[in-house]
PDB file of N, CA, C, O and CB in Angstrom:
ATOM      1  N   MET A   1       7.519 103.909  60.418  1.00  0.00           N
ATOM      2  CA  MET A   1       8.481 102.821  60.487  1.00  0.00           C
ATOM      3  C   MET A   1       9.600 103.150  61.483  1.00  0.00           C
ATOM      4  O   MET A   1      10.139 102.269  62.151  1.00  0.00           O
ATOM      5  CB  MET A   1       9.067 102.538  59.093  1.00  0.00           C
ATOM      6  N   ARG A   2       9.930 104.431  61.560  1.00  0.00           N
ATOM      7  CA  ARG A   2      11.006 104.852  62.451  1.00  0.00           C
ATOM      8  C   ARG A   2      10.645 104.559  63.906  1.00  0.00           C
ATOM      9  O   ARG A   2      11.508 104.183  64.699  1.00  0.00           O
ATOM     10  CB  ARG A   2      11.303 106.350  62.267  1.00  0.00           C
ATOM     11  N   ILE A   3       9.376 104.731  64.252  1.00  0.00           N
ATOM     12  CA  ILE A   3       8.941 104.499  65.634  1.00  0.00           C
ATOM     13  C   ILE A   3       9.085 103.021  65.998  1.00  0.00           C
ATOM     14  O   ILE A   3       9.479 102.692  67.116  1.00  0.00           O
ATOM     15  CB  ILE A   3       7.475 104.957  65.828  1.00  0.00           C
ATOM     16  N   PHE A   4       8.766 102.132  65.054  1.00  0.00           N
ATOM     17  CA  PHE A   4       8.885 100.702  65.336  1.00  0.00           C
ATOM     18  C   PHE A   4      10.344 100.311  65.537  1.00  0.00           C
ATOM     19  O   PHE A   4      10.656  99.488  66.397  1.00  0.00           O
ATOM     20  CB  PHE A   4       8.267  99.876  64.198  1.00  0.00           C
ATOM     21  N   LYS A   5      11.244 100.904  64.738  1.00  0.00           N
ATOM     22  CA  LYS A   5      12.672 100.638  64.923  1.00  0.00           C
ATOM     23  C   LYS A   5      13.122 101.136  66.289  1.00  0.00           C
ATOM     24  O   LYS A   5      13.912 100.477  66.966  1.00  0.00           O
ATOM     25  CB  LYS A   5      13.505 101.304  63.806  1.00  0.00           C
ATOM     26  N   LEU A   6      12.618 102.305  66.695  1.00  0.00           N
ATOM     27  CA  LEU A   6      12.961 102.876  67.993  1.00  0.00           C
ATOM     28  C   LEU A   6      12.474 101.968  69.120  1.00  0.00           C
ATOM     29  O   LEU A   6      13.201 101.718  70.081  1.00  0.00           O
ATOM     30  CB  LEU A   6      12.358 104.284  68.141  1.00  0.00           C
ATOM     31  N   ILE A   7      11.249 101.480  68.998  1.00  0.00           N
ATOM     32  CA  ILE A   7      10.695 100.582  70.020  1.00  0.00           C
ATOM     33  C   ILE A   7      11.521  99.301  70.100  1.00  0.00           C
ATOM     34  O   ILE A   7      11.821  98.824  71.195  1.00  0.00           O
ATOM     35  CB  ILE A   7       9.212 100.246  69.711  1.00  0.00           C
ATOM     36  N   PHE A   8      11.889  98.741  68.947  1.00  0.00           N
ATOM     37  CA  PHE A   8      12.696  97.522  68.920  1.00  0.00           C
ATOM     38  C   PHE A   8      14.048  97.767  69.585  1.00  0.00           C
ATOM     39  O   PHE A   8      14.524  96.941  70.364  1.00  0.00           O
ATOM     40  CB  PHE A   8      12.893  97.031  67.471  1.00  0.00           C
ATOM     41  N   LEU A   9      14.661  98.908  69.272  1.00  0.00           N
ATOM     42  CA  LEU A   9      15.949  99.252  69.867  1.00  0.00           C
ATOM     43  C   LEU A   9      15.825  99.393  71.382  1.00  0.00           C
ATOM     44  O   LEU A   9      16.677  98.907  72.125  1.00  0.00           O
ATOM     45  CB  LEU A   9      16.493 100.550  69.255  1.00  0.00           C
ATOM     46  N   LEU A  10      14.762 100.061  71.837  1.00  0.00           N
ATOM     47  CA  LEU A  10      14.549 100.227  73.277  1.00  0.00           C
ATOM     48  C   LEU A  10      14.363  98.877  73.971  1.00  0.00           C
ATOM     49  O   LEU A  10      14.892  98.656  75.060  1.00  0.00           O
ATOM     50  CB  LEU A  10      13.329 101.121  73.534  1.00  0.00           C
ATOM     51  N   LEU A  11      13.613  97.979  73.337  1.00  0.00           N
ATOM     52  CA  LEU A  11      13.403  96.656  73.937  1.00  0.00           C
ATOM     53  C   LEU A  11      14.711  95.877  74.013  1.00  0.00           C
ATOM     54  O   LEU A  11      14.972  95.190  75.001  1.00  0.00           O
ATOM     55  CB  LEU A  11      12.364  95.860  73.134  1.00  0.00           C
ATOM     56  N   THR A  12      15.537  95.985  72.963  1.00  0.00           N
ATOM     57  CA  THR A  12      16.830  95.306  72.960  1.00  0.00           C
ATOM     58  C   THR A  12      17.704  95.828  74.092  1.00  0.00           C
ATOM     59  O   THR A  12      18.312  95.053  74.830  1.00  0.00           O
ATOM     60  CB  THR A  12      17.539  95.493  71.608  1.00  0.00           C
ATOM     61  N   ILE A  13      17.758  97.149  74.220  1.00  0.00           N
ATOM     62  CA  ILE A  13      18.551  97.757  75.292  1.00  0.00           C
ATOM     63  C   ILE A  13      18.000  97.331  76.651  1.00  0.00           C
ATOM     64  O   ILE A  13      18.765  97.057  77.575  1.00  0.00           O
ATOM     65  CB  ILE A  13      18.552  99.304  75.169  1.00  0.00           C
ATOM     66  N   LEU A  14      16.684  97.276  76.769  1.00  0.00           N
ATOM     67  CA  LEU A  14      16.039  96.856  78.013  1.00  0.00           C
ATOM     68  C   LEU A  14      16.493  95.455  78.420  1.00  0.00           C
ATOM     69  O   LEU A  14      16.829  95.219  79.580  1.00  0.00           O
ATOM     70  CB  LEU A  14      14.512  96.892  77.861  1.00  0.00           C
ATOM     71  N   VAL A  15      16.501  94.540  77.472  1.00  0.00           N
ATOM     72  CA  VAL A  15      16.901  93.157  77.770  1.00  0.00           C
ATOM     73  C   VAL A  15      18.357  93.110  78.209  1.00  0.00           C
ATOM     74  O   VAL A  15      18.688  92.454  79.196  1.00  0.00           O
ATOM     75  CB  VAL A  15      16.687  92.247  76.539  1.00  0.00           C
ATOM     76  N   ILE A  16      19.227  93.803  77.479  1.00  0.00           N
ATOM     77  CA  ILE A  16      20.651  93.803  77.821  1.00  0.00           C
ATOM     78  C   ILE A  16      20.864  94.393  79.215  1.00  0.00           C
ATOM     79  O   ILE A  16      21.592  93.829  80.031  1.00  0.00           O
ATOM     80  CB  ILE A  16      21.461  94.599  76.773  1.00  0.00           C
ATOM     81  N   LEU A  17      20.222  95.531  79.479  1.00  0.00           N
ATOM     82  CA  LEU A  17      20.380  96.174  80.787  1.00  0.00           C
ATOM     83  C   LEU A  17      19.847  95.301  81.910  1.00  0.00           C
ATOM     84  O   LEU A  17      20.464  95.203  82.971  1.00  0.00           O
ATOM     85  CB  LEU A  17      19.672  97.520  80.803  1.00  0.00           C
ATOM     86  N   SER A  18      18.714  94.674  81.684  1.00  0.00           N
ATOM     87  CA  SER A  18      18.134  93.856  82.751  1.00  0.00           C
ATOM     88  C   SER A  18      19.032  92.668  83.069  1.00  0.00           C
ATOM     89  O   SER A  18      19.166  92.285  84.231  1.00  0.00           O
ATOM     90  CB  SER A  18      16.731  93.369  82.356  1.00  0.00           C
ATOM     91  N   VAL A  19      19.650  92.080  82.043  1.00  0.00           N
ATOM     92  CA  VAL A  19      20.549  90.945  82.283  1.00  0.00           C
ATOM     93  C   VAL A  19      21.770  91.399  83.075  1.00  0.00           C
ATOM     94  O   VAL A  19      22.217  90.707  83.990  1.00  0.00           O
ATOM     95  CB  VAL A  19      20.986  90.299  80.947  1.00  0.00           C
ATOM     96  N   VAL A  20      22.306  92.564  82.718  1.00  0.00           N
ATOM     97  CA  VAL A  20      23.499  93.068  83.403  1.00  0.00           C
ATOM     98  C   VAL A  20      23.187  93.491  84.833  1.00  0.00           C
ATOM     99  O   VAL A  20      23.944  93.178  85.752  1.00  0.00           O
ATOM    100  CB  VAL A  20      24.094  94.243  82.633  1.00  0.00           C
ATOM    101  N   VAL A  21      22.083  94.198  85.025  1.00  0.00           N
ATOM    102  CA  VAL A  21      21.798  94.807  86.326  1.00  0.00           C
ATOM    103  C   VAL A  21      21.215  93.812  87.322  1.00  0.00           C
ATOM    104  O   VAL A  21      21.372  93.996  88.529  1.00  0.00           O
ATOM    105  CB  VAL A  21      20.843  95.969  86.155  1.00  0.00           C
ATOM    106  N   VAL A  22      20.548  92.765  86.851  1.00  0.00           N
ATOM    107  CA  VAL A  22      19.923  91.807  87.774  1.00  0.00           C
ATOM    108  C   VAL A  22      20.973  91.181  88.679  1.00  0.00           C
ATOM    109  O   VAL A  22      20.678  90.834  89.823  1.00  0.00           O
ATOM    110  CB  VAL A  22      19.169  90.707  86.995  1.00  0.00           C
ATOM    111  N   GLY A  23      22.185  91.036  88.183  1.00  0.00           N
ATOM    112  CA  GLY A  23      23.258  90.488  89.005  1.00  0.00           C
ATOM    113  C   GLY A  23      23.595  91.374  90.193  1.00  0.00           C
ATOM    114  O   GLY A  23      24.073  90.884  91.215  1.00  0.00           O
ATOM    115  N   GLU A  24      23.351  92.673  90.071  1.00  0.00           N
ATOM    116  CA  GLU A  24      23.741  93.616  91.118  1.00  0.00           C
ATOM    117  C   GLU A  24      22.645  93.867  92.147  1.00  0.00           C
ATOM    118  O   GLU A  24      22.944  94.080  93.322  1.00  0.00           O
ATOM    119  CB  GLU A  24      24.144  94.919  90.496  1.00  0.00           C
ATOM    120  N   CYS A  25      21.384  93.847  91.729  1.00  0.00           N
ATOM    121  CA  CYS A  25      20.303  94.114  92.682  1.00  0.00           C
ATOM    122  C   CYS A  25      19.079  93.279  92.313  1.00  0.00           C
ATOM    123  O   CYS A  25      19.085  92.547  91.323  1.00  0.00           O
ATOM    124  CB  CYS A  25      19.944  95.628  92.706  1.00  0.00           C
ATOM    125  N   GLY A  26      18.041  93.400  93.118  1.00  0.00           N
ATOM    126  CA  GLY A  26      16.857  92.568  92.926  1.00  0.00           C
ATOM    127  C   GLY A  26      16.089  92.874  91.655  1.00  0.00           C
ATOM    128  O   GLY A  26      16.214  93.958  91.085  1.00  0.00           O
ATOM    129  N   ILE A  27      15.293  91.911  91.214  1.00  0.00           N
ATOM    130  CA  ILE A  27      14.538  92.048  89.968  1.00  0.00           C
ATOM    131  C   ILE A  27      13.508  93.171  90.074  1.00  0.00           C
ATOM    132  O   ILE A  27      13.305  93.906  89.107  1.00  0.00           O
ATOM    133  CB  ILE A  27      13.842  90.723  89.616  1.00  0.00           C
ATOM    134  N   LYS A  28      12.857  93.320  91.223  1.00  0.00           N
ATOM    135  CA  LYS A  28      11.847  94.381  91.376  1.00  0.00           C
ATOM    136  C   LYS A  28      12.465  95.759  91.185  1.00  0.00           C
ATOM    137  O   LYS A  28      11.885  96.623  90.527  1.00  0.00           O
ATOM    138  CB  LYS A  28      11.180  94.296  92.758  1.00  0.00           C
ATOM    139  N   ASP A  29      13.640  95.958  91.762  1.00  0.00           N
ATOM    140  CA  ASP A  29      14.322  97.248  91.607  1.00  0.00           C
ATOM    141  C   ASP A  29      14.621  97.515  90.141  1.00  0.00           C
ATOM    142  O   ASP A  29      14.416  98.622  89.643  1.00  0.00           O
ATOM    143  CB  ASP A  29      15.627  97.281  92.430  1.00  0.00           C
ATOM    144  N   VAL A  30      15.108  96.486  89.457  1.00  0.00           N
ATOM    145  CA  VAL A  30      15.460  96.631  88.037  1.00  0.00           C
ATOM    146  C   VAL A  30      14.228  96.997  87.229  1.00  0.00           C
ATOM    147  O   VAL A  30      14.258  97.929  86.425  1.00  0.00           O
ATOM    148  CB  VAL A  30      16.091  95.329  87.489  1.00  0.00           C
ATOM    149  N   LEU A  31      13.141  96.259  87.445  1.00  0.00           N
ATOM    150  CA  LEU A  31      11.925  96.524  86.673  1.00  0.00           C
ATOM    151  C   LEU A  31      11.396  97.922  86.950  1.00  0.00           C
ATOM    152  O   LEU A  31      10.915  98.595  86.038  1.00  0.00           O
ATOM    153  CB  LEU A  31      10.847  95.484  86.994  1.00  0.00           C
ATOM    154  N   GLY A  32      11.480  98.363  88.188  1.00  0.00           N
ATOM    155  CA  GLY A  32      11.029  99.711  88.532  1.00  0.00           C
ATOM    156  C   GLY A  32      11.842 100.780  87.823  1.00  0.00           C
ATOM    157  O   GLY A  32      11.290 101.734  87.274  1.00  0.00           O
ATOM    158  N   LYS A  33      13.154 100.615  87.838  1.00  0.00           N
ATOM    159  CA  LYS A  33      14.034 101.600  87.201  1.00  0.00           C
ATOM    160  C   LYS A  33      13.851 101.598  85.695  1.00  0.00           C
ATOM    161  O   LYS A  33      13.762 102.657  85.074  1.00  0.00           O
ATOM    162  CB  LYS A  33      15.499 101.321  87.550  1.00  0.00           C
ATOM    163  N   VAL A  34      13.795 100.410  85.107  1.00  0.00           N
ATOM    164  CA  VAL A  34      13.649 100.304  83.653  1.00  0.00           C
ATOM    165  C   VAL A  34      12.297 100.850  83.214  1.00  0.00           C
ATOM    166  O   VAL A  34      12.206 101.553  82.207  1.00  0.00           O
ATOM    167  CB  VAL A  34      13.808  98.839  83.195  1.00  0.00           C
ATOM    168  N   GLY A  35      11.241 100.527  83.971  1.00  0.00           N
ATOM    169  CA  GLY A  35       9.908 101.032  83.642  1.00  0.00           C
ATOM    170  C   GLY A  35       9.862 102.551  83.670  1.00  0.00           C
ATOM    171  O   GLY A  35       9.259 103.178  82.799  1.00  0.00           O
ATOM    172  N   LYS A  36      10.499 103.139  84.672  1.00  0.00           N
ATOM    173  CA  LYS A  36      10.538 104.599  84.767  1.00  0.00           C
ATOM    174  C   LYS A  36      11.321 105.187  83.596  1.00  0.00           C
ATOM    175  O   LYS A  36      10.919 106.204  83.030  1.00  0.00           O
ATOM    176  CB  LYS A  36      11.167 105.041  86.107  1.00  0.00           C
ATOM    177  N   ALA A  37      12.427 104.559  83.232  1.00  0.00           N
ATOM    178  CA  ALA A  37      13.239 105.053  82.115  1.00  0.00           C
ATOM    179  C   ALA A  37      12.453 104.992  80.811  1.00  0.00           C
ATOM    180  O   ALA A  37      12.507 105.924  80.008  1.00  0.00           O
ATOM    181  CB  ALA A  37      14.541 104.239  81.987  1.00  0.00           C
ATOM    182  N   ILE A  38      11.722 103.898  80.596  1.00  0.00           N
ATOM    183  CA  ILE A  38      10.923 103.762  79.370  1.00  0.00           C
ATOM    184  C   ILE A  38       9.822 104.817  79.350  1.00  0.00           C
ATOM    185  O   ILE A  38       9.564 105.428  78.314  1.00  0.00           O
ATOM    186  CB  ILE A  38      10.308 102.338  79.261  1.00  0.00           C
ATOM    187  N   LYS A  39       9.172 105.032  80.497  1.00  0.00           N
ATOM    188  CA  LYS A  39       8.103 106.029  80.574  1.00  0.00           C
ATOM    189  C   LYS A  39       8.645 107.422  80.256  1.00  0.00           C
ATOM    190  O   LYS A  39       8.044 108.171  79.487  1.00  0.00           O
ATOM    191  CB  LYS A  39       7.449 106.017  81.972  1.00  0.00           C
ATOM    192  N   ASP A  40       9.790 107.761  80.858  1.00  0.00           N
ATOM    193  CA  ASP A  40      10.401 109.071  80.599  1.00  0.00           C
ATOM    194  C   ASP A  40      10.762 109.221  79.129  1.00  0.00           C
ATOM    195  O   ASP A  40      10.538 110.272  78.528  1.00  0.00           O
ATOM    196  CB  ASP A  40      11.653 109.266  81.470  1.00  0.00           C
ATOM    197  N   ARG A  41      11.317 108.170  78.560  1.00  0.00           N
ATOM    198  CA  ARG A  41      11.716 108.196  77.144  1.00  0.00           C
ATOM    199  C   ARG A  41      10.483 108.349  76.251  1.00  0.00           C
ATOM    200  O   ARG A  41      10.507 109.101  75.276  1.00  0.00           O
ATOM    201  CB  ARG A  41      12.497 106.903  76.767  1.00  0.00           C
ATOM    202  N   ALA A  42       9.421 107.643  76.582  1.00  0.00           N
ATOM    203  CA  ALA A  42       8.196 107.726  75.778  1.00  0.00           C
ATOM    204  C   ALA A  42       7.613 109.133  75.829  1.00  0.00           C
ATOM    205  O   ALA A  42       7.177 109.661  74.806  1.00  0.00           O
ATOM    206  CB  ALA A  42       7.153 106.703  76.269  1.00  0.00           C
ATOM    207  N   ILE A  43       7.602 109.741  77.006  1.00  0.00           N
ATOM    208  CA  ILE A  43       7.088 111.110  77.138  1.00  0.00           C
ATOM    209  C   ILE A  43       7.932 112.066  76.303  1.00  0.00           C
ATOM    210  O   ILE A  43       7.407 112.972  75.656  1.00  0.00           O
ATOM    211  CB  ILE A  43       7.079 111.555  78.624  1.00  0.00           C
ATOM    212  N   GLU A  44       9.244 111.854  76.325  1.00  0.00           N
ATOM    213  CA  GLU A  44      10.164 112.674  75.530  1.00  0.00           C
ATOM    214  C   GLU A  44       9.836 112.569  74.043  1.00  0.00           C
ATOM    215  O   GLU A  44       9.796 113.573  73.332  1.00  0.00           O
ATOM    216  CB  GLU A  44      11.624 112.247  75.782  1.00  0.00           C
ATOM    217  N   GLN A  45       9.600 111.333  73.580  1.00  0.00           N
ATOM    218  CA  GLN A  45       9.309 111.109  72.164  1.00  0.00           C
ATOM    219  C   GLN A  45       7.968 111.714  71.766  1.00  0.00           C
ATOM    220  O   GLN A  45       7.826 112.251  70.667  1.00  0.00           O
ATOM    221  CB  GLN A  45       9.317 109.616  71.852  1.00  0.00           C
ATOM    222  N   VAL A  46       6.988 111.626  72.657  1.00  0.00           N
ATOM    223  CA  VAL A  46       5.672 112.195  72.355  1.00  0.00           C
ATOM    224  C   VAL A  46       5.790 113.702  72.161  1.00  0.00           C
ATOM    225  O   VAL A  46       5.151 114.276  71.280  1.00  0.00           O
ATOM    226  CB  VAL A  46       4.659 111.873  73.483  1.00  0.00           C
ATOM    227  N   LYS A  47       6.607 114.332  72.985  1.00  0.00           N
ATOM    228  CA  LYS A  47       6.795 115.778  72.854  1.00  0.00           C
ATOM    229  C   LYS A  47       7.481 116.127  71.537  1.00  0.00           C
ATOM    230  O   LYS A  47       7.178 117.158  70.935  1.00  0.00           O
ATOM    231  CB  LYS A  47       7.614 116.320  74.032  1.00  0.00           C
ATOM    232  N   LYS A  48       8.404 115.275  71.084  1.00  0.00           N
ATOM    233  CA  LYS A  48       9.143 115.551  69.848  1.00  0.00           C
ATOM    234  C   LYS A  48       8.295 115.295  68.608  1.00  0.00           C
ATOM    235  O   LYS A  48       8.321 116.086  67.665  1.00  0.00           O
ATOM    236  CB  LYS A  48      10.404 114.701  69.792  1.00  0.00           C
ATOM    237  N   PHE A  49       7.550 114.203  68.602  1.00  0.00           N
ATOM    238  CA  PHE A  49       6.818 113.788  67.404  1.00  0.00           C
ATOM    239  C   PHE A  49       5.340 113.551  67.693  1.00  0.00           C
ATOM    240  O   PHE A  49       4.881 112.415  67.570  1.00  0.00           O
ATOM    241  CB  PHE A  49       7.437 112.526  66.822  1.00  0.00           C
ATOM    242  N   PRO A  50       4.580 114.572  68.070  1.00  0.00           N
ATOM    243  CA  PRO A  50       3.174 114.334  68.439  1.00  0.00           C
ATOM    244  C   PRO A  50       2.330 113.779  67.294  1.00  0.00           C
ATOM    245  O   PRO A  50       1.457 112.942  67.522  1.00  0.00           O
ATOM    246  CB  PRO A  50       2.553 115.619  68.931  1.00  0.00           C
ATOM    247  N   LYS A  51       2.579 114.236  66.061  1.00  0.00           N
ATOM    248  CA  LYS A  51       1.787 113.767  64.924  1.00  0.00           C
ATOM    249  C   LYS A  51       2.049 112.280  64.663  1.00  0.00           C
ATOM    250  O   LYS A  51       1.116 111.511  64.434  1.00  0.00           O
ATOM    251  CB  LYS A  51       2.109 114.598  63.660  1.00  0.00           C
ATOM    252  N   ALA A  52       3.313 111.886  64.699  1.00  0.00           N
ATOM    253  CA  ALA A  52       3.663 110.483  64.469  1.00  0.00           C
ATOM    254  C   ALA A  52       3.069 109.584  65.548  1.00  0.00           C
ATOM    255  O   ALA A  52       2.627 108.471  65.261  1.00  0.00           O
ATOM    256  CB  ALA A  52       5.185 110.313  64.424  1.00  0.00           C
ATOM    257  N   VAL A  53       3.060 110.063  66.775  1.00  0.00           N
ATOM    258  CA  VAL A  53       2.501 109.273  67.872  1.00  0.00           C
ATOM    259  C   VAL A  53       0.997 109.091  67.683  1.00  0.00           C
ATOM    260  O   VAL A  53       0.469 107.998  67.887  1.00  0.00           O
ATOM    261  CB  VAL A  53       2.794 109.947  69.231  1.00  0.00           C
ATOM    262  N   LYS A  54       0.309 110.167  67.290  1.00  0.00           N
ATOM    263  CA  LYS A  54      -1.134 110.065  67.047  1.00  0.00           C
ATOM    264  C   LYS A  54      -1.427 109.067  65.936  1.00  0.00           C
ATOM    265  O   LYS A  54      -2.365 108.276  66.043  1.00  0.00           O
ATOM    266  CB  LYS A  54      -1.720 111.440  66.687  1.00  0.00           C
ATOM    267  N   GLN A  55      -0.625 109.098  64.861  1.00  0.00           N
ATOM    268  CA  GLN A  55      -0.822 108.157  63.757  1.00  0.00           C
ATOM    269  C   GLN A  55      -0.585 106.728  64.222  1.00  0.00           C
ATOM    270  O   GLN A  55      -1.329 105.820  63.852  1.00  0.00           O
ATOM    271  CB  GLN A  55       0.113 108.495  62.585  1.00  0.00           C
ATOM    272  N   THR A  56       0.443 106.527  65.027  1.00  0.00           N
ATOM    273  CA  THR A  56       0.736 105.184  65.531  1.00  0.00           C
ATOM    274  C   THR A  56      -0.410 104.675  66.388  1.00  0.00           C
ATOM    275  O   THR A  56      -0.795 103.510  66.279  1.00  0.00           O
ATOM    276  CB  THR A  56       2.043 105.180  66.338  1.00  0.00           C
ATOM    277  N   ILE A  57      -0.959 105.532  67.239  1.00  0.00           N
ATOM    278  CA  ILE A  57      -2.085 105.129  68.087  1.00  0.00           C
ATOM    279  C   ILE A  57      -3.291 104.765  67.228  1.00  0.00           C
ATOM    280  O   ILE A  57      -3.996 103.801  67.526  1.00  0.00           O
ATOM    281  CB  ILE A  57      -2.454 106.258  69.076  1.00  0.00           C
ATOM    282  N   GLN A  58      -3.532 105.535  66.156  1.00  0.00           N
ATOM    283  CA  GLN A  58      -4.642 105.220  65.255  1.00  0.00           C
ATOM    284  C   GLN A  58      -4.436 103.853  64.607  1.00  0.00           C
ATOM    285  O   GLN A  58      -5.373 103.059  64.514  1.00  0.00           O
ATOM    286  CB  GLN A  58      -4.784 106.306  64.172  1.00  0.00           C
ATOM    287  N   VAL A  59      -3.214 103.582  64.161  1.00  0.00           N
ATOM    288  CA  VAL A  59      -2.918 102.285  63.532  1.00  0.00           C
ATOM    289  C   VAL A  59      -3.139 101.156  64.527  1.00  0.00           C
ATOM    290  O   VAL A  59      -3.722 100.128  64.182  1.00  0.00           O
ATOM    291  CB  VAL A  59      -1.465 102.250  62.998  1.00  0.00           C
ATOM    292  N   LEU A  60      -2.673 101.343  65.767  1.00  0.00           N
ATOM    293  CA  LEU A  60      -2.849 100.306  66.785  1.00  0.00           C
ATOM    294  C   LEU A  60      -4.323 100.069  67.090  1.00  0.00           C
ATOM    295  O   LEU A  60      -4.733  98.932  67.320  1.00  0.00           O
ATOM    296  CB  LEU A  60      -2.108 100.688  68.064  1.00  0.00           C
ATOM    297  N   LYS A  61      -5.126 101.138  67.094  1.00  0.00           N
ATOM    298  CA  LYS A  61      -6.562 100.977  67.332  1.00  0.00           C
ATOM    299  C   LYS A  61      -7.211 100.220  66.186  1.00  0.00           C
ATOM    300  O   LYS A  61      -8.056  99.352  66.407  1.00  0.00           O
ATOM    301  CB  LYS A  61      -7.240 102.345  67.515  1.00  0.00           C
ATOM    302  N   ILE A  62      -6.814 100.550  64.950  1.00  0.00           N
ATOM    303  CA  ILE A  62      -7.394  99.888  63.775  1.00  0.00           C
ATOM    304  C   ILE A  62      -7.051  98.400  63.778  1.00  0.00           C
ATOM    305  O   ILE A  62      -7.902  97.560  63.486  1.00  0.00           O
ATOM    306  CB  ILE A  62      -6.890 100.550  62.470  1.00  0.00           C
ATOM    307  N   THR A  63      -5.790  98.076  64.111  1.00  0.00           N
ATOM    308  CA  THR A  63      -5.370  96.675  64.091  1.00  0.00           C
ATOM    309  C   THR A  63      -5.885  95.898  65.296  1.00  0.00           C
ATOM    310  O   THR A  63      -5.807  94.670  65.324  1.00  0.00           O
ATOM    311  CB  THR A  63      -3.861  96.588  64.037  1.00  0.00           C
ATOM    312  N   GLY A  64      -6.409  96.607  66.291  1.00  0.00           N
ATOM    313  CA  GLY A  64      -6.960  95.924  67.454  1.00  0.00           C
ATOM    314  C   GLY A  64      -5.968  95.736  68.584  1.00  0.00           C
ATOM    315  O   GLY A  64      -6.271  95.065  69.570  1.00  0.00           O
ATOM    316  N   ALA A  65      -4.777  96.325  68.450  1.00  0.00           N
ATOM    317  CA  ALA A  65      -3.775  96.195  69.510  1.00  0.00           C
ATOM    318  C   ALA A  65      -4.140  97.042  70.723  1.00  0.00           C
ATOM    319  O   ALA A  65      -3.718  96.740  71.839  1.00  0.00           O
ATOM    320  CB  ALA A  65      -2.393  96.595  68.990  1.00  0.00           C
ATOM    321  N   LEU A  66      -4.924  98.106  70.512  1.00  0.00           N
ATOM    322  CA  LEU A  66      -5.346  98.953  71.641  1.00  0.00           C
ATOM    323  C   LEU A  66      -6.850  98.860  71.820  1.00  0.00           C
ATOM    324  O   LEU A  66      -7.405  99.497  72.715  1.00  0.00           O
ATOM    325  CB  LEU A  66      -4.922 100.429  71.420  1.00  0.00           C
TER     326      LEU A  66
END
């Protein structure tokens, strides 16, 4: 459950940041930066909680999301 809350929080922050930053530079730049930040954050989380990540992937496969 903690991972889903984390994902929701990250998506919320993503939306807020994209709205703020789009005014300053182009949308492609924003998406590139945000995508890289999410990827880095995800890699960080996988290193911290490998067992939880494996369980989440199994659940997603069972539900058909992956």
